[in-house]
LUMVEX-757897 format. One line per field, with one value per residue: residue number from 1; residue in three letters; y negated, x, z negated of N, C-alpha, C, O in turn. Coordinates in pm, whole numbers. Example, Ala and Ser with C-alpha at 12.3 -4.5 7.8 and 13.67 -1.06 7.14 Angstrom:
# LUMVEX-757897
pos	1;2
code	ALA;SER
nnorth	569;225
neast	1319;1285
nup	-780;-708
canorth	450;106
caeast	1230;1367
caup	-780;-714
cnorth	330;-3
ceast	1320;1290
cup	-780;-787
onorth	332;-114
oeast	1424;1341
oup	-846;-804
# end
This chain:
# LUMVEX-757897
pos	1;2;3;4;5;6;7;8;9;10;11;12;13;14;15;16;17;18;19;20;21;22;23;24;25;26;27;28;29;30;31;32;33;34;35;36;37;38;39;40;41;42;43;44;45;46;47;48;49;50;51;52;53;54;55;56;57;58;59;60;61;62;63;64;65;66;67;68;69;70;71;72;73;74;75;76;77;78;79;80;81;82;83;84;85;86;87;88;89;90;91;92;93;94;95;96;97;98;99;100;101;102;103;104;105;106;107;108;109;110;111;112;113;114;115;116;117;118;119;120;121;122;123;124;125;126;127;128;129;130;131;132;133;134;135;136;137;138;139;140;141;142;143;144;145;146;147;148;149;150;151;152;153;154;155;156;157;158;159;160;161;162;163;164;165;166;167;168;169;170;171;172;173;174;175;176;177;178;179;180;181;182;183;184;185;186;187;188;189;190;191;192
code	MET;ILE;GLY;VAL;ILE;VAL;TYR;SER;PRO;SER;TYR;LEU;ASN;LEU;LYS;PRO;ARG;SER;MET;VAL;PHE;GLY;GLN;ARG;TYR;VAL;TYR;THR;SER;SER;ASP;LEU;HIS;LYS;ALA;HIS;LEU;ILE;ASN;GLU;GLU;ILE;VAL;ARG;ILE;SER;ARG;VAL;VAL;ILE;HIS;PRO;LYS;PHE;ARG;GLY;ILE;GLY;LEU;GLY;ALA;TYR;LEU;VAL;LYS;GLU;THR;LEU;PRO;LYS;VAL;GLY;VAL;LYS;VAL;VAL;GLU;ALA;LEU;ALA;VAL;MET;ALA;ARG;TYR;ASN;PRO;PHE;PHE;GLU;LYS;ALA;GLY;MET;ILE;ARG;VAL;ASP;TYR;THR;ARG;ASP;SER;ARG;SER;ASN;ASP;LYS;GLU;VAL;ARG;SER;PHE;LEU;GLU;SER;HIS;ASN;PHE;ASP;PHE;ASP;PHE;VAL;LYS;SER;LYS;THR;TYR;CYS;ASN;LYS;PHE;PHE;ALA;GLU;LEU;SER;SER;SER;ASP;LYS;GLN;LEU;LEU;ILE;GLU;TYR;LEU;THR;ASP;PHE;ALA;SER;GLN;PRO;PHE;ILE;LYS;ALA;LYS;LYS;ILE;SER;PRO;GLU;LEU;LEU;THR;LYS;LEU;PHE;ASN;SER;LYS;ALA;THR;TYR;LEU;TYR;TRP;ILE;ASN;SER;SER;LEU;VAL;THR;ARG;LYS;SER;CYS
nnorth	2500;2430;2552;2807;2959;3253;3402;3676;3974;4078;4306;4591;4684;4532;4516;4274;4091;4205;4154;3894;3839;4030;4283;4207;4229;4494;4769;5081;5402;5490;5256;5068;4830;4651;4655;4517;4270;4192;4155;3948;3750;3686;3621;3670;3519;3605;3546;3295;3075;2894;2690;2730;2475;2289;2375;2336;2077;2053;2149;2391;2425;2194;2299;2517;2397;2225;2406;2577;2488;2500;2752;2873;3065;3206;3279;3254;3451;3548;3759;3774;3809;3633;3414;3384;3264;3037;2815;2707;2792;2730;2478;2384;2422;2662;2930;3109;3452;3663;3996;4347;4630;4907;5224;5494;5823;5990;5855;5923;6166;6104;5954;6142;6334;6197;6128;6400;6436;6294;6013;5676;5432;5181;5083;5072;4850;4828;4877;5012;5207;5351;5477;5597;5803;5933;6057;6257;6443;6771;6937;7005;6865;6600;6604;6605;6382;6201;6258;6150;5875;5804;5818;5614;5397;5367;5189;4883;4643;4689;4648;4803;4907;5135;5469;5503;5566;5327;5227;5297;5085;4904;5059;5067;4810;4670;4400;4176;3853;3738;3522;3297;3107;2912;2829;2542;2421;2602;2783;2829;2868;3047;3232;3388
neast	1248;1011;796;557;249;58;-236;-444;-647;-875;-859;-1078;-1189;-1195;-1143;-1137;-1283;-1532;-1603;-1636;-1816;-2010;-2216;-2211;-1992;-1900;-1761;-1838;-1747;-1930;-2064;-2079;-2152;-2096;-1810;-1785;-1903;-1728;-1496;-1564;-1640;-1432;-1097;-753;-489;-187;98;281;545;805;1068;1386;1513;1311;1134;939;820;572;484;390;131;25;27;-152;-392;-444;-482;-687;-953;-965;-957;-1196;-1382;-1593;-1496;-1174;-919;-675;-425;-193;101;278;138;53;274;335;125;39;-165;-404;-370;-417;-693;-799;-969;-881;-855;-793;-690;-660;-525;-750;-703;-593;-693;-456;-277;-267;-144;105;219;231;400;626;684;731;963;1155;1148;1234;1018;1078;1265;1124;1091;1333;1495;1718;1749;1526;1585;1807;1699;1531;1724;1836;1639;1502;1470;1200;1061;1136;980;716;684;728;506;305;377;332;61;-19;115;-70;-277;-445;-321;-59;252;448;732;865;847;960;1167;1180;924;803;845;637;421;353;340;142;-13;-208;-316;-605;-730;-964;-1144;-1413;-1570;-1732;-1865;-1936;-2093;-2350;-2370;-2550;-2555;-2334
nup	2842;2573;2431;2425;2467;2443;2552;2525;2604;2368;2076;2066;1826;1509;1180;1017;1184;1193;930;945;1168;1149;1281;1547;1718;1694;1811;1964;2090;2271;2355;2593;2658;2427;2456;2684;2597;2402;2549;2736;2552;2373;2298;2209;2043;2126;2123;1988;2054;1986;2077;1905;1839;1826;1616;1330;1356;1397;1646;1716;1594;1744;2007;1977;1890;2102;2338;2255;2313;2595;2676;2714;2606;2363;2110;1961;1846;1607;1494;1249;1064;982;939;681;565;726;805;1068;1237;1099;1060;1309;1337;1301;1126;828;718;492;465;378;527;592;416;574;676;651;502;238;258;374;184;-34;108;108;-142;-233;-120;-268;-202;-258;-338;-415;-232;-3;185;305;611;654;454;503;750;667;468;654;831;651;636;716;1047;1084;902;981;1222;1122;1000;1189;1332;1153;1154;1420;1427;1270;1395;1610;1553;1589;1501;1451;1558;1749;1919;1943;1809;1476;1182;1065;1061;826;670;754;721;431;374;507;556;687;848;956;1195;1304;1562;1645;1950;1963;2158;2335;2194;1943;1589;1519;1716;1697
canorth	2539;2392;2618;2887;3030;3365;3457;3820;4043;4109;4441;4637;4688;4486;4504;4147;4049;4261;4083;3734;3819;4134;4377;4170;4267;4628;4857;5226;5452;5517;5138;5008;4687;4590;4632;4419;4156;4162;4100;3828;3634;3678;3631;3655;3453;3737;3494;3153;3086;2749;2689;2688;2340;2218;2411;2253;1944;2080;2185;2536;2367;2118;2386;2598;2295;2176;2498;2646;2448;2521;2895;2900;3164;3165;3298;3289;3508;3571;3845;3716;3834;3501;3295;3370;3178;2919;2788;2642;2819;2664;2324;2372;2420;2810;2972;3217;3546;3755;4129;4454;4745;5039;5328;5602;5963;6045;5775;5988;6268;6061;5932;6279;6383;6101;6157;6542;6440;6184;5885;5575;5330;5039;5046;5072;4730;4843;4967;5096;5306;5435;5545;5714;5889;6020;6140;6350;6548;6890;6901;7024;6754;6489;6608;6586;6226;6113;6265;6038;5741;5798;5802;5469;5304;5364;5094;4753;4527;4745;4623;4906;4928;5275;5521;5522;5570;5197;5196;5301;4948;4852;5141;5049;4684;4615;4306;4075;3743;3725;3383;3270;2971;2926;2719;2505;2363;2707;2860;2785;2949;3156;3352;3466
caeast	1104;1006;720;473;145;12;-353;-456;-762;-868;-869;-1223;-1241;-1110;-1221;-1175;-1367;-1657;-1628;-1672;-1923;-2109;-2218;-2212;-1868;-1857;-1757;-1838;-1702;-2054;-2139;-1987;-2212;-2010;-1689;-1791;-1931;-1619;-1405;-1633;-1656;-1319;-953;-663;-365;-78;215;320;677;869;1231;1441;1544;1195;1043;925;768;430;451;302;4;-21;-4;-271;-500;-461;-513;-805;-1077;-926;-955;-1316;-1457;-1675;-1412;-1040;-855;-519;-364;-52;150;341;37;61;387;354;-24;12;-296;-515;-351;-470;-838;-845;-1030;-811;-925;-689;-746;-566;-584;-802;-617;-625;-692;-330;-200;-230;-54;233;272;273;508;766;713;778;1114;1206;1156;1232;945;1152;1354;1058;1127;1471;1495;1859;1711;1413;1650;1904;1607;1474;1842;1849;1533;1489;1416;1057;1015;1128;881;599;702;711;357;240;413;276;-82;-12;150;-192;-361;-429;-240;66;325;555;782;892;808;1100;1146;1143;765;761;821;503;313;325;329;50;-99;-208;-410;-692;-767;-1053;-1185;-1539;-1578;-1856;-1912;-1993;-2188;-2414;-2324;-2634;-2539;-2218
caup	2780;2445;2344;2507;2396;2517;2516;2570;2582;2219;2031;2056;1697;1401;1050;956;1280;1142;805;971;1259;1113;1379;1673;1799;1649;1921;1945;2234;2349;2380;2685;2647;2328;2512;2781;2530;2350;2673;2774;2454;2274;2345;2091;2064;2094;2087;1992;2058;1992;2089;1760;1820;1800;1512;1205;1355;1425;1776;1702;1567;1844;2116;1954;1905;2263;2424;2212;2390;2738;2706;2799;2554;2249;2012;1979;1728;1591;1387;1218;933;938;904;533;537;799;836;1174;1296;1025;1089;1450;1315;1298;988;793;650;454;437;373;623;528;397;660;612;645;415;106;301;398;45;-87;165;73;-296;-252;-79;-337;-139;-358;-294;-438;-109;130;285;361;723;647;359;575;842;588;430;771;872;574;639;806;1166;1076;819;1075;1314;1070;959;1307;1364;1059;1199;1539;1407;1205;1519;1722;1506;1693;1446;1429;1701;1745;2038;1927;1665;1416;1041;1026;1050;693;600;785;668;306;362;620;512;787;828;1073;1204;1433;1599;1742;2037;1920;2293;2400;2116;1815;1490;1516;1832;1660
cnorth	2501;2511;2685;2935;3135;3415;3590;3865;4082;4264;4483;4629;4617;4468;4360;4069;4068;4195;3947;3741;3938;4226;4338;4210;4391;4723;5011;5285;5468;5370;5055;4839;4608;4569;4501;4273;4107;4087;3990;3713;3612;3699;3613;3582;3571;3669;3341;3137;2943;2767;2664;2552;2252;2264;2328;2118;1951;2112;2299;2492;2284;2203;2469;2516;2250;2277;2575;2615;2483;2665;2952;3031;3126;3181;3320;3346;3530;3678;3824;3747;3694;3377;3287;3271;3041;2895;2705;2659;2742;2508;2291;2391;2572;2838;3109;3307;3655;3901;4223;4567;4844;5152;5448;5737;6019;5959;5847;6098;6215;6020;6050;6346;6319;6122;6294;6548;6320;6044;5771;5452;5184;4994;5057;4972;4742;4946;5056;5227;5419;5518;5652;5826;6002;6112;6267;6458;6666;6852;6911;6902;6621;6487;6578;6434;6152;6138;6159;5907;5719;5758;5653;5373;5292;5260;4957;4647;4551;4734;4705;4941;5078;5332;5553;5527;5437;5144;5215;5172;4874;4932;5126;4903;4600;4517;4183;3957;3742;3574;3365;3120;2996;2794;2670;2432;2475;2805;2793;2884;3067;3278;3421;3530
ceast	1120;916;615;362;70;-135;-376;-593;-766;-889;-1026;-1268;-1139;-1191;-1239;-1275;-1502;-1703;-1670;-1818;-2026;-2102;-2199;-2104;-1815;-1871;-1760;-1799;-1825;-2119;-2046;-2030;-2117;-1874;-1686;-1821;-1804;-1514;-1449;-1619;-1534;-1198;-871;-533;-255;60;217;474;739;1019;1272;1474;1436;1099;1054;871;630;390;372;155;-65;-59;-133;-386;-529;-512;-644;-931;-1067;-937;-1089;-1394;-1509;-1579;-1267;-990;-724;-503;-221;-12;229;265;28;181;410;192;-37;-122;-415;-482;-423;-636;-894;-880;-951;-888;-812;-758;-629;-625;-645;-709;-670;-635;-560;-231;-157;-133;93;303;314;396;645;789;793;938;1202;1256;1141;1156;989;1234;1259;1062;1251;1474;1618;1821;1628;1484;1763;1822;1562;1604;1870;1743;1566;1435;1252;1003;1019;1029;741;578;672;561;273;241;348;123;-88;11;29;-294;-343;-326;-86;145;448;606;822;875;949;1071;1123;1000;738;752;691;384;242;331;249;-49;-100;-313;-486;-737;-867;-1083;-1311;-1533;-1722;-1936;-1983;-2103;-2242;-2360;-2406;-2617;-2412;-2247
cup	2637;2368;2475;2406;2504;2468;2596;2542;2426;2190;2024;1927;1601;1281;998;1049;1243;1011;832;1056;1244;1242;1533;1765;1724;1772;1887;2076;2322;2399;2480;2701;2547;2388;2611;2708;2463;2446;2739;2681;2364;2350;2202;2140;2036;2065;2092;1973;2080;1995;1942;1741;1787;1699;1390;1226;1417;1559;1804;1687;1669;1960;2109;1971;2041;2340;2384;2286;2542;2777;2767;2741;2416;2125;2041;1839;1730;1474;1365;1074;877;906;755;463;611;858;953;1237;1220;1047;1221;1456;1310;1138;956;708;619;424;443;458;541;531;492;606;581;547;296;131;317;261;-30;-35;114;-68;-309;-196;-148;-279;-246;-288;-321;-316;18;226;344;489;711;547;428;680;775;542;545;808;775;565;735;936;1159;1006;894;1166;1260;1023;1092;1352;1275;1123;1339;1538;1355;1308;1601;1660;1576;1619;1410;1561;1684;1879;2050;1794;1595;1264;977;1005;909;621;635;709;519;270;462;555;617;758;948;1070;1316;1443;1690;1828;2040;2069;2375;2319;1982;1718;1473;1608;1790;1528
onorth	2530;2560;2634;2947;3106;3462;3609;3801;4114;4337;4400;4574;4638;4407;4327;3986;3977;4182;3886;3671;3943;4242;4419;4225;4395;4749;5058;5216;5456;5370;4986;4749;4504;4459;4410;4170;3987;3979;3931;3599;3519;3775;3555;3588;3621;3728;3274;3190;2883;2848;2592;2507;2147;2207;2265;2041;1858;2104;2307;2526;2292;2186;2489;2546;2240;2240;2635;2705;2492;2700;3046;3098;3023;3094;3394;3290;3534;3672;3852;3715;3659;3271;3179;3220;2952;2963;2623;2565;2697;2425;2184;2376;2598;2778;3204;3263;3721;3913;4195;4595;4868;5177;5488;5763;6096;5999;5844;6127;6280;6046;6056;6403;6380;6132;6305;6638;6265;5984;5772;5382;5087;4877;5052;4999;4666;5068;5170;5339;5540;5631;5761;5940;6124;6234;6368;6555;6654;6753;6832;6843;6539;6377;6532;6380;6053;6046;6092;5839;5604;5686;5577;5274;5191;5247;4924;4573;4470;4799;4671;5003;5137;5269;5619;5495;5422;5041;5148;5149;4792;4883;5156;4869;4486;4555;4105;3961;3744;3515;3423;3034;3076;2682;2729;2400;2453;2884;2708;2984;3172;3393;3522;3603
oeast	1223;955;599;383;33;-149;-335;-659;-662;-934;-1100;-1376;-1018;-1298;-1344;-1349;-1585;-1822;-1737;-1915;-2121;-1995;-2177;-2127;-1696;-1980;-1693;-1820;-1813;-2216;-1952;-1958;-2064;-1822;-1604;-1769;-1776;-1460;-1365;-1591;-1538;-1190;-917;-486;-245;138;165;525;721;1080;1207;1466;1458;990;1153;871;583;271;296;71;-186;-169;-207;-474;-645;-597;-706;-1008;-1172;-929;-1098;-1462;-1470;-1584;-1233;-1019;-658;-570;-137;-83;238;307;-6;183;485;152;-129;-186;-511;-574;-481;-699;-1015;-827;-952;-974;-754;-866;-522;-745;-601;-643;-786;-588;-551;-117;-42;-49;189;420;424;480;748;903;895;1017;1298;1361;1042;1210;945;1268;1308;1038;1279;1461;1616;1867;1649;1440;1796;1860;1558;1588;1922;1760;1651;1364;1183;905;929;983;655;467;599;497;183;141;311;69;-169;-62;27;-400;-232;-256;-8;113;539;532;813;884;1036;959;1065;969;644;671;641;285;127;329;280;-155;-5;-385;-420;-773;-845;-1057;-1316;-1501;-1814;-2055;-2069;-2180;-2175;-2305;-2362;-2654;-2383;-2162
oup	2578;2262;2586;2285;2618;2355;2710;2460;2368;2278;1972;1903;1608;1284;943;996;1252;984;749;1026;1322;1301;1623;1885;1692;1823;1795;2176;2444;2475;2441;2744;2587;2368;2611;2754;2467;2419;2807;2718;2283;2446;2104;2254;1924;1990;2181;1874;2186;1924;1867;1626;1726;1689;1355;1131;1483;1590;1900;1770;1688;2013;2205;2052;2080;2421;2472;2320;2605;2895;2844;2819;2360;2038;2133;1733;1834;1371;1450;978;760;861;707;351;570;952;947;1284;1283;1051;1239;1561;1313;1045;1034;632;705;367;496;462;428;631;481;496;486;522;253;47;275;234;-84;-106;88;-113;-377;-221;-94;-300;-318;-202;-260;-304;131;343;437;478;759;571;418;698;822;567;529;814;821;491;824;948;1224;1051;881;1198;1335;1012;1097;1403;1326;1146;1365;1621;1409;1318;1671;1722;1617;1689;1360;1660;1609;1955;2157;1689;1651;1222;870;946;865;532;557;653;488;151;495;506;627;659;1052;969;1422;1359;1783;1788;2096;2070;2461;2374;1923;1763;1427;1584;1855;1475
# end
């Protein structure tokens, strides 16, 4: 295998999608029509994997560019932190939208909790530091922090296989790039 691309159903709500398409794809729990519309018209690229021996020669961009029109939907989107460093989605013809995740109601509570326990934010990117900090908390404080992290991990663009103190690195560094591509053969700009 040299490379693989995985397309998946999209998330029902994404802030950057709303920034691009307005209200067309804004889902509320009472609007099943919007859920159906999103599932019918949008897919996301959830993975692009290139064998390490073949990286750096444009195969990621080639794979995306060649498969975009074959998916058969109006909009293809991707959420990717790495897109800030490796613009292969853009090279494939996708449009980039940078955004910062909205602060959630408990973000201030988490920050306050960490500050009250002398968390050193200079080391927030260190998984080792986050784990050590967590290990030194009392049982009740550990439980509270896990509750905060569970809420954070429920967001669509946070890919967490397990809830752990290492999620603190993502909580305070959550900047992603939204990319989209409109299939011009299926839609005119006005209908999006």
